[in-house]
C-alpha positions as CSV (number, residue, x, y, z in Angstrom):
1,M,8.5,-1.1,11.0
2,F,9.1,-4.7,8.7
3,T,6.0,-4.4,7.0
4,G,6.4,-0.6,5.7
5,L,10.1,-1.3,4.5
6,V,8.7,-4.3,2.4
7,R,5.6,-2.4,0.9
8,T,8.0,0.4,0.4
9,I,10.6,-1.9,-1.7
10,I,7.9,-3.5,-3.1
11,L,6.7,-0.3,-4.9
12,Y,9.7,0.9,-5.4
13,L,10.9,-1.8,-7.5
14,L,7.5,-1.3,-9.5
15,I,8.1,2.0,-10.1
16,I,11.6,1.3,-11.6
17,V,9.7,-1.2,-13.7
18,G,7.5,1.4,-14.9
19,I,10.1,3.6,-15.8
20,R,12.0,1.2,-17.6
21,L,9.4,0.3,-19.9
22,M,9.1,4.0,-21.0
23,G,12.6,3.8,-22.1
24,K,15.5,5.6,-21.6
25,R,14.1,9.4,-21.4
26,Q,15.3,11.8,-19.4
27,V,12.5,14.3,-17.6
28,G,12.5,16.8,-20.3
29,E,12.0,14.7,-23.3
30,L,9.1,12.5,-21.7
31,E,6.3,12.9,-23.9
32,P,2.9,14.4,-22.4
33,S,1.1,11.2,-21.9
34,E,4.4,9.1,-20.1
35,L,4.6,12.9,-18.0
36,V,1.1,11.9,-16.7
37,L,1.5,8.3,-16.1
38,S,5.1,9.1,-13.8
39,L,2.8,11.8,-11.8
40,I,0.4,9.4,-11.4
41,I,2.0,6.3,-10.3
42,A,4.2,8.4,-8.1
43,D,0.9,9.7,-6.4
44,L,-1.0,6.0,-6.2
45,A,2.7,4.8,-4.6
46,S,2.7,7.2,-1.9
47,V,-0.8,6.4,-0.3
48,P,0.0,2.7,0.6
49,M,3.7,3.8,1.7
50,Q,2.4,6.2,4.2
51,D,-0.9,4.2,5.2
52,F,-0.4,0.9,6.4
53,G,-4.0,0.3,7.0
54,I,-4.6,0.6,3.0
55,P,-3.9,-3.0,1.5
56,L,-1.0,-3.1,-0.5
57,L,-2.9,-3.9,-3.9
58,T,-4.8,-1.0,-3.5
59,G,-1.8,0.4,-5.0
60,I,-0.1,-2.3,-6.8
61,I,-3.5,-3.1,-9.1
62,P,-3.8,0.6,-10.5
63,I,0.1,1.1,-11.3
64,I,0.3,-2.2,-13.0
65,T,-2.9,-1.1,-14.8
66,L,-1.6,2.0,-16.0
67,L,1.5,0.1,-17.3
68,S,-0.5,-2.3,-19.2
69,L,-2.2,0.5,-20.7
70,T,1.0,2.2,-21.6
71,M,2.4,-0.9,-23.2
72,M,-1.2,-0.7,-25.7
73,L,-0.7,3.0,-26.0
74,S,3.1,2.6,-27.0
75,V,2.2,-0.6,-29.6
76,L,-0.6,1.8,-31.1
77,T,1.7,4.6,-31.7
78,M,4.3,2.5,-33.3
79,K,1.6,1.2,-35.6
80,S,-0.4,4.0,-36.2
81,V,0.9,7.7,-37.4
82,R,-2.7,9.3,-37.0
83,F,-2.9,7.9,-33.5
84,R,0.7,8.6,-32.6
85,A,-0.1,12.2,-33.8
86,L,-3.1,12.4,-31.6
87,L,-1.6,11.6,-28.8
88,C,2.1,13.0,-28.8
89,G,1.3,15.9,-30.9
90,R,3.6,16.9,-34.0
91,P,6.6,19.6,-34.3
92,S,5.9,22.8,-34.7
93,I,7.9,24.9,-37.3
94,I,8.7,28.3,-35.0
95,I,11.1,29.7,-37.6
96,R,10.6,28.9,-41.6
97,E,13.0,30.2,-43.7
98,G,14.4,32.6,-41.6
99,K,10.8,34.6,-40.6
100,L,9.3,33.9,-37.1
101,D,6.0,32.4,-36.9
102,Q,4.2,34.4,-34.7
103,K,1.1,32.0,-35.0
104,E,2.7,29.3,-33.9
105,M,4.3,30.7,-31.1
106,A,1.0,31.8,-29.7
107,R,-0.7,28.4,-30.5
108,N,1.8,26.8,-28.3
109,R,2.5,29.4,-25.9
110,L,6.0,30.0,-26.5
111,T,7.2,33.4,-25.7
112,V,10.2,35.4,-27.2
113,D,12.5,34.8,-24.1
114,E,12.2,31.5,-24.2
115,L,12.8,31.0,-28.0
116,L,16.3,33.4,-27.7
117,E,17.0,31.4,-24.2
118,E,17.1,28.0,-26.5
119,L,18.8,29.3,-29.2
120,R,21.2,30.7,-27.1
121,T,21.8,27.3,-25.7
122,K,22.4,25.8,-29.1
123,G,25.4,28.4,-29.8
124,Y,23.0,31.2,-31.8
125,T,22.6,34.3,-30.8
126,D,21.4,36.4,-34.2
127,L,18.1,35.2,-35.6
128,T,18.8,35.8,-39.5
129,A,21.5,32.6,-38.6
130,V,18.8,30.6,-38.2
131,K,16.7,28.8,-41.3
132,Y,14.6,26.4,-39.3
133,A,13.9,26.2,-35.6
134,I,11.7,23.5,-34.9
135,L,9.4,23.0,-31.7
136,E,9.5,19.0,-31.2
137,T,6.8,17.1,-29.2
138,N,9.2,16.7,-26.1
139,G,9.4,20.4,-25.3
140,Q,13.2,20.9,-27.3
141,I,13.9,23.4,-30.0
142,S,16.0,22.2,-33.0
143,V,18.0,24.6,-34.7
144,L,18.9,24.4,-38.1
145,P,21.2,27.1,-39.8
146,Y,21.6,28.5,-42.8
147,A,24.6,26.9,-44.5
148,A,26.8,30.0,-44.1
149,H,26.8,29.6,-40.5
150,K,27.2,26.1,-40.2
151,P,30.9,25.2,-39.1
152,P,32.8,23.6,-41.8
153,T,33.3,19.6,-41.8
154,V,36.9,17.9,-42.7
155,Q,35.8,16.8,-45.7
156,Q,34.8,20.4,-46.9
157,L,38.1,21.3,-45.6
158,N,39.7,18.7,-47.5
159,L,41.5,17.4,-44.4
160,S,42.2,13.7,-44.5
161,T,41.5,11.8,-40.6
162,Q,41.3,8.4,-39.1
163,D,38.2,7.7,-37.3
164,P,39.9,5.9,-33.9
165,G,36.4,3.8,-33.4
166,L,34.6,4.0,-30.5
167,P,37.1,4.0,-26.5
168,L,36.6,1.7,-24.6
169,V,36.8,1.8,-20.7
170,I,38.9,-1.2,-19.3
171,I,39.6,-0.1,-15.6
172,S,37.7,2.3,-14.1
173,D,38.3,3.3,-10.6
174,G,40.7,0.0,-10.1
175,Q,38.5,-2.5,-11.3
176,L,39.0,-4.4,-14.5
177,L,36.6,-4.5,-16.9
178,Q,37.4,-7.9,-19.0
179,R,34.9,-7.9,-21.6
180,N,36.1,-4.6,-22.8
181,L,39.7,-5.8,-23.0
182,A,38.9,-8.5,-25.0
183,L,36.4,-6.5,-27.5
184,L,39.7,-4.1,-28.0
185,G,41.7,-7.5,-28.9
186,Y,44.3,-7.1,-25.7
187,S,45.0,-9.7,-23.5
188,R,45.9,-9.6,-19.6
189,A,49.2,-10.0,-20.5
190,W,49.4,-7.1,-22.7
191,L,47.5,-5.1,-20.0
192,N,50.2,-5.8,-17.2
193,D,53.0,-5.0,-19.6
194,Y,51.4,-1.7,-20.2
195,L,51.0,-0.7,-16.9
196,K,54.3,-1.8,-15.7
197,Q,55.9,0.5,-18.1
198,K,54.1,3.2,-17.1
199,G,55.2,2.2,-13.5
200,Y,51.9,0.7,-12.5
201,S,51.8,-2.5,-10.0
202,G,48.4,-3.5,-10.1
203,F,44.9,-2.3,-11.6
204,S,43.9,-0.8,-7.8
205,R,46.3,2.4,-8.4
206,V,44.8,2.9,-11.8
207,F,41.5,5.3,-11.9
208,L,40.5,5.3,-15.4
209,L,42.3,3.3,-18.4
210,M,40.2,3.8,-21.8
211,A,41.6,2.6,-25.2
212,D,40.7,2.5,-29.1
213,P,40.9,0.2,-31.7
214,S,43.3,2.7,-33.4
215,G,45.9,1.8,-30.5
216,G,45.1,5.1,-28.4
217,I,45.4,4.8,-24.5
218,Y,44.3,7.4,-22.0
219,L,45.1,6.7,-18.3
220,I,44.5,8.4,-15.4
221,P,45.9,7.7,-12.0
222,K,44.0,7.5,-8.6
223,E,45.0,10.8,-6.9
224,S,46.8,9.0,-4.0
225,S,48.8,7.1,-6.4
226,R,52.3,8.0,-8.2
227,P,54.0,5.7,-10.9
228,S,56.5,3.6,-8.4
């Protein structure tokens, strides 16, 4: 039992390292080579976990080999545009200047229903509003509408606004994040005074406290807590 536990922990940590090497991506954003790698590693790791008669190195060595190969391929894709296009493919323009390219849809085996579903998730129900629709190498569709269908920006409306900056979490579920407090230029004494003004005697009664460089503060108490 203990042997199985140790083998499982080792393989689990090894897989986590492998996933980290592929970068911060969601499953739907994996390149074809990365998806294949994930499937193979999962299969290689499952065998030593289930069969204790198989040496642990039987699973570890192939996994390390695949991870090393992935690192080499990553370097090659960064250095060579041609190799990157060969391994990852190229984006396909499905809608060009408002016209649907049926040949590109057939080449990528993309149905009309799938295209319309992707457009709806982007907020477009009318094909005539779309100037370009590009099927990216990760399977996602980027939509570029005509200028008349783009939402106006603050600059176009001649409105003045001040960028508040990046909000940071100061208290998360009763725990103080000292680093974020320092980054915002606030002190512990300021925070204690602010909480006292709001009726809270400590951090433990605060579920979330966020602040931005412009002075905006957002506070959510814990459901069981009320200002005293």
